[in-house]
Steps between C-alpha positions, in 0.01 A plus 500: 500500500581859433531623139676833416356706231676747268343745254817671386839386389801624695583853411872440444454269212286570191236236414606277212250416223557128542583282809880454573687180424245364247235448776141483376260792535261287714604275771328284745717444809415200712630325806467422861389793715840587645773771507656368182165553308466858644859571394420380148203730476689786652800450254255502215350831611840648542571417148196694380222240491153587634272268693207383286186398681495351844702229639355151522568231764423143536598209738642187363455296813844601638581847396315827396589566145457853364502666157534859386482625145724778393528706175732732333352848483406625157523149349208341691248727658 
């Protein structure tokens, strides 16, 4: 599993003080360890969220399930 990190928001868009579309400041993304999960994390980073802590992984007997916490900068640090 590869997890991308981001320490800065894109230069072309100023950082909003609250997450867009009414999203919460703290989110825990979970799901099977696949391309779809990686896209969800990447999409959140593109919105301006930051990774919070290390990813977690477990095996449910059939599939590896992963989790990654993300936070909105300035609201949760």
